[in-house]
ChimeraX commands (.cxc) that place a marker at each C-alpha (Angstrom):
marker #1 position 18.16,-48.76,23.00 radius 0.5
marker #1 position 19.23,-47.60,19.59 radius 0.5
marker #1 position 16.24,-48.16,18.25 radius 0.5
marker #1 position 14.74,-45.98,20.89 radius 0.5
marker #1 position 16.70,-43.07,19.96 radius 0.5
marker #1 position 15.73,-43.20,16.28 radius 0.5
marker #1 position 12.71,-43.48,16.71 radius 0.5
marker #1 position 12.89,-40.30,18.71 radius 0.5
marker #1 position 14.90,-38.19,16.03 radius 0.5
marker #1 position 12.48,-39.82,13.07 radius 0.5
marker #1 position 8.99,-39.13,14.61 radius 0.5
marker #1 position 9.73,-36.91,17.18 radius 0.5
marker #1 position 11.28,-34.52,16.60 radius 0.5
marker #1 position 9.82,-33.40,13.48 radius 0.5
marker #1 position 6.41,-33.16,15.23 radius 0.5
marker #1 position 7.86,-31.01,17.85 radius 0.5
marker #1 position 9.27,-28.74,14.79 radius 0.5
marker #1 position 5.85,-28.60,13.42 radius 0.5
marker #1 position 4.07,-27.81,16.59 radius 0.5
marker #1 position 6.84,-24.50,16.87 radius 0.5
marker #1 position 5.62,-24.00,13.56 radius 0.5
marker #1 position 2.05,-23.73,13.85 radius 0.5
marker #1 position 1.85,-22.16,17.39 radius 0.5
marker #1 position 4.36,-19.31,15.83 radius 0.5
marker #1 position 2.02,-18.84,12.59 radius 0.5
marker #1 position -1.43,-18.67,14.99 radius 0.5
marker #1 position 0.32,-16.11,17.24 radius 0.5
marker #1 position 1.23,-13.88,14.31 radius 0.5
marker #1 position -2.47,-14.22,12.31 radius 0.5
marker #1 position -3.17,-13.34,15.77 radius 0.5
marker #1 position -1.32,-9.77,16.09 radius 0.5
marker #1 position -1.76,-9.24,12.56 radius 0.5
marker #1 position -5.71,-9.29,12.94 radius 0.5
marker #1 position -5.57,-7.20,15.64 radius 0.5
marker #1 position -3.89,-3.99,14.23 radius 0.5
marker #1 position -6.35,-4.71,11.30 radius 0.5
marker #1 position -8.82,-4.66,13.72 radius 0.5
marker #1 position -7.13,-1.24,15.91 radius 0.5
marker #1 position -6.56,0.63,12.80 radius 0.5
marker #1 position -10.11,0.09,11.22 radius 0.5
marker #1 position -11.53,0.62,15.18 radius 0.5
marker #1 position -9.59,4.34,14.33 radius 0.5
marker #1 position -6.43,3.88,17.42 radius 0.5
marker #1 position -3.97,5.01,15.23 radius 0.5
marker #1 position -4.00,8.90,14.02 radius 0.5
marker #1 position -4.27,8.89,9.92 radius 0.5
marker #1 position -0.95,10.17,8.52 radius 0.5
marker #1 position -0.21,13.29,8.48 radius 0.5
marker #1 position -0.41,15.62,5.48 radius 0.5
marker #1 position 2.59,15.83,3.10 radius 0.5
marker #1 position 4.61,19.30,3.56 radius 0.5
marker #1 position 4.60,21.52,0.14 radius 0.5
marker #1 position 7.74,20.92,-2.22 radius 0.5
marker #1 position 10.50,23.42,-2.29 radius 0.5
marker #1 position 10.28,23.94,-5.38 radius 0.5
marker #1 position 7.75,24.54,-7.37 radius 0.5
marker #1 position 6.48,21.69,-9.84 radius 0.5
marker #1 position 5.79,24.13,-12.64 radius 0.5
marker #1 position 8.30,26.15,-13.26 radius 0.5
marker #1 position 10.06,24.48,-15.90 radius 0.5
marker #1 position 8.66,24.92,-19.15 radius 0.5
marker #1 position 7.14,22.17,-20.78 radius 0.5
marker #1 position 9.21,21.82,-24.46 radius 0.5
marker #1 position 7.45,20.74,-27.35 radius 0.5
marker #1 position 8.67,18.45,-29.93 radius 0.5
marker #1 position 6.59,17.92,-32.21 radius 0.5
marker #1 position 4.37,21.01,-33.39 radius 0.5
marker #1 position 2.83,19.95,-36.66 radius 0.5
marker #1 position 0.79,24.09,-37.22 radius 0.5
marker #1 position 4.44,25.31,-38.05 radius 0.5
marker #1 position 4.52,24.88,-42.04 radius 0.5
marker #1 position 4.24,21.61,-44.45 radius 0.5
marker #1 position 7.47,19.99,-45.17 radius 0.5
marker #1 position 9.23,20.70,-41.89 radius 0.5
marker #1 position 7.68,17.39,-40.16 radius 0.5
marker #1 position 7.19,19.91,-37.05 radius 0.5
marker #1 position 10.59,20.97,-36.57 radius 0.5
marker #1 position 10.62,24.19,-37.83 radius 0.5
marker link #1:1,2 radius 0.2
marker link #1:2,3 radius 0.2
marker link #1:3,4 radius 0.2
marker link #1:4,5 radius 0.2
marker link #1:5,6 radius 0.2
marker link #1:6,7 radius 0.2
marker link #1:7,8 radius 0.2
marker link #1:8,9 radius 0.2
marker link #1:9,10 radius 0.2
marker link #1:10,11 radius 0.2
marker link #1:11,12 radius 0.2
marker link #1:12,13 radius 0.2
marker link #1:13,14 radius 0.2
marker link #1:14,15 radius 0.2
marker link #1:15,16 radius 0.2
marker link #1:16,17 radius 0.2
marker link #1:17,18 radius 0.2
marker link #1:18,19 radius 0.2
marker link #1:19,20 radius 0.2
marker link #1:20,21 radius 0.2
marker link #1:21,22 radius 0.2
marker link #1:22,23 radius 0.2
marker link #1:23,24 radius 0.2
marker link #1:24,25 radius 0.2
marker link #1:25,26 radius 0.2
marker link #1:26,27 radius 0.2
marker link #1:27,28 radius 0.2
marker link #1:28,29 radius 0.2
marker link #1:29,30 radius 0.2
marker link #1:30,31 radius 0.2
marker link #1:31,32 radius 0.2
marker link #1:32,33 radius 0.2
marker link #1:33,34 radius 0.2
marker link #1:34,35 radius 0.2
marker link #1:35,36 radius 0.2
marker link #1:36,37 radius 0.2
marker link #1:37,38 radius 0.2
marker link #1:38,39 radius 0.2
marker link #1:39,40 radius 0.2
marker link #1:40,41 radius 0.2
marker link #1:41,42 radius 0.2
marker link #1:42,43 radius 0.2
marker link #1:43,44 radius 0.2
marker link #1:44,45 radius 0.2
marker link #1:45,46 radius 0.2
marker link #1:46,47 radius 0.2
marker link #1:47,48 radius 0.2
marker link #1:48,49 radius 0.2
marker link #1:49,50 radius 0.2
marker link #1:50,51 radius 0.2
marker link #1:51,52 radius 0.2
marker link #1:52,53 radius 0.2
marker link #1:53,54 radius 0.2
marker link #1:54,55 radius 0.2
marker link #1:55,56 radius 0.2
marker link #1:56,57 radius 0.2
marker link #1:57,58 radius 0.2
marker link #1:58,59 radius 0.2
marker link #1:59,60 radius 0.2
marker link #1:60,61 radius 0.2
marker link #1:61,62 radius 0.2
marker link #1:62,63 radius 0.2
marker link #1:63,64 radius 0.2
marker link #1:64,65 radius 0.2
marker link #1:65,66 radius 0.2
marker link #1:66,67 radius 0.2
marker link #1:67,68 radius 0.2
marker link #1:68,69 radius 0.2
marker link #1:69,70 radius 0.2
marker link #1:70,71 radius 0.2
marker link #1:71,72 radius 0.2
marker link #1:72,73 radius 0.2
marker link #1:73,74 radius 0.2
marker link #1:74,75 radius 0.2
marker link #1:75,76 radius 0.2
marker link #1:76,77 radius 0.2
marker link #1:77,78 radius 0.2
view
């Protein structure tokens, strides 16, 4: 009887776990394929356009840190 219990623990339980994981993986792959198929067929509406920003993106002036045309010898900082 002890040998039968050991056989169940060593052989049958890992096989059951592997079968359960295989079924779970197959279901997840099937769901993923169905989702991709639905997207390709256009069953989902396209995403809505983003609203314009609440502040203008170009309101702040660009600061020039290097201006080589301000004169010779000042390394652009004068």
